[in-house]
C-alpha positions in Angstrom: -23.0 37.1 169.6 -19.4 37.5 170.6 -17.9 35.4 173.4 -17.0 38.4 175.4 -20.6 39.7 175.4 -21.8 36.4 176.7 -19.2 36.2 179.4 -20.0 39.8 180.5 -23.7 38.9 180.7 -23.0 35.8 182.8 -20.8 37.9 185.1 -23.5 40.6 185.3 -26.1 38.0 186.1 -23.9 36.4 188.8 -23.2 39.8 190.3 -26.8 40.7 190.3 -28.0 37.5 191.9 -25.1 37.6 194.4 -26.0 41.1 195.3 -29.6 40.1 195.9 -28.5 37.3 198.2 -26.2 39.6 200.1 -29.0 42.2 200.4 -31.3 39.5 201.8 -28.6 38.4 204.3 -28.0 42.0 205.4 -31.7 42.4 206.0 -31.8 39.2 208.0 -28.8 40.2 210.0 -30.4 43.6 210.7 -33.6 41.9 211.9 -31.6 39.6 214.2 -29.5 42.4 215.6 -32.6 44.5 216.2 -34.2 41.5 218.1 -31.1 41.4 220.3 -31.4 45.2 220.9 -28.0 45.8 219.2 -29.3 48.9 217.4 -25.9 50.2 216.2 -25.2 46.9 214.4 -28.7 46.8 212.9 -28.3 50.3 211.6 -24.9 49.4 210.2 -26.4 46.4 208.3 -29.2 48.5 206.9 -26.7 51.2 205.8 -24.6 48.7 203.9 -27.9 47.3 202.4 -28.9 50.8 201.2 -25.4 51.3 199.8 -25.7 48.0 197.9 -29.0 49.0 196.3 -27.4 51.6 194.0 -25.2 49.3 192.0 -27.9 46.6 192.0 -30.3 49.2 190.5 -27.8 50.0 187.7 -27.2 46.4 186.9 -31.0 45.7 186.9 -31.6 48.7 184.6 -29.0 47.5 182.1 -30.5 44.0 182.1 -34.0 45.4 181.5 -32.8 47.6 178.7 -31.0 44.7 177.0 -34.2 42.6 177.3 -36.3 45.4 175.9 -33.9 45.9 172.9 -34.0 42.1 172.2 -37.8 42.1 172.3 -38.0 45.1 170.0 -35.6 43.4 167.5 -37.7 40.2 167.6 -40.9 42.2 167.1 -39.3 44.1 164.2 -38.3 40.9 162.5 -41.8 39.4 162.8 -43.6 42.5 161.4 -44.1 42.2 157.6 -42.5 45.0 155.6 -45.4 45.4 153.1 -49.1 45.9 153.8 -50.2 44.1 150.7 -49.1 40.5 150.5 -49.4 40.3 146.7 -46.7 43.0 146.1 -43.2 41.6 145.7 -40.9 42.3 148.6 -38.2 44.8 147.6 -36.0 46.6 150.0 -34.6 50.1 149.4 -31.2 48.8 148.1 -33.0 46.9 145.3 -34.9 50.0 144.3 -31.7 52.1 144.4 -29.9 49.5 142.2 -32.8 49.6 139.7 -32.8 53.4 139.7 -29.1 53.5 139.0 -29.4 50.9 136.2 -32.2 52.8 134.6 -30.2 56.1 134.9 -27.3 54.5 133.1 -29.6 53.1 130.5 -31.2 56.5 130.0 -27.8 58.2 129.5 -26.8 55.5 127.0 -30.0 55.9 125.1 -29.6 59.7 125.1 -26.1 59.3 123.7 -27.3 57.0 121.0 -30.2 59.3 120.1 -27.7 62.2 119.8 -25.5 60.1 117.6 -28.4 59.3 115.3 -29.3 63.0 115.0 -25.8 63.9 113.8 -25.3 60.9 111.5 -26.4 60.8 107.8 -28.8 58.3 106.2 -32.2 57.0 106.9 -32.3 57.1 110.7 -35.9 58.1 111.2 -37.0 54.5 112.1 -34.1 54.1 114.6 -34.8 57.6 115.9 -38.5 56.8 116.6 -37.6 53.4 118.2 -35.0 55.0 120.5 -37.4 57.8 121.4 -40.0 55.2 122.4 -37.4 53.4 124.4 -36.3 56.6 126.2 -40.0 57.4 127.0 -40.5 53.8 128.4 -37.4 54.0 130.5 -38.4 57.4 131.8 -41.8 56.0 132.8 -40.1 53.1 134.5 -37.7 55.5 136.3 -40.6 57.6 137.5 -42.4 54.5 138.9 -39.2 53.3 140.7 -38.7 56.8 142.2 -42.3 56.6 143.5 -41.6 53.1 144.9 -38.5 54.4 146.6 -40.4 57.3 148.1 -43.1 55.0 149.5 -40.4 52.7 150.9 -38.7 55.8 152.5 -41.9 57.0 154.0 -42.8 53.6 155.4 -39.3 53.3 156.8 -39.6 56.7 158.4 -43.0 55.7 159.9 -41.5 52.5 161.3 -38.6 54.4 162.8 -41.0 57.0 164.4 -43.0 54.1 165.9 -39.9 52.5 167.3 -38.7 55.9 168.7 -42.1 56.4 170.3 -42.0 52.9 171.8 -38.5 53.5 173.2 -39.6 56.8 174.6 -42.6 55.3 176.3 -40.4 52.4 177.7 -37.8 54.9 179.0 -40.6 56.8 180.8 -41.9 53.6 182.3 -38.5 52.4 183.5 -37.9 52.7 187.3 -35.5 55.4 188.2 -33.0 55.2 191.0 -33.4 57.9 193.7 
């Protein structure tokens, strides 16, 4: 975390705690003034206390939102990405890299296959071997595309769950009135 963010959080915490202490002192002063029958002073203290509540509510909401985001990040890190522990863990970037490697390989094989078709001599053995390699690469490519689609759908499901959780937390958050 950057040094500025930490300093800002410390200042925010200090301001929040200082505001709570000031709010308590204003309440105490209003009570003492009311006991002494100095009603205008008591009302003035209560007015200042009410005016202090709005900025304190904003600071408290920001602190609560930050704590919620931190908790969600920690929860997201602790949740496994795969449902089956025996499957190797691959993220979407690895699948995309394998797909592009296989696409390049398929193009290369296609070019070699075309070169054999136009060349002279006994190329039937090479032609059959390249055709088998092209078929195997296409099958592998189809499997990788299916894997990428399953990763994409699981990622979309995870994002939907996070959005639903954030929506529920937003609705539960106290609102300033």
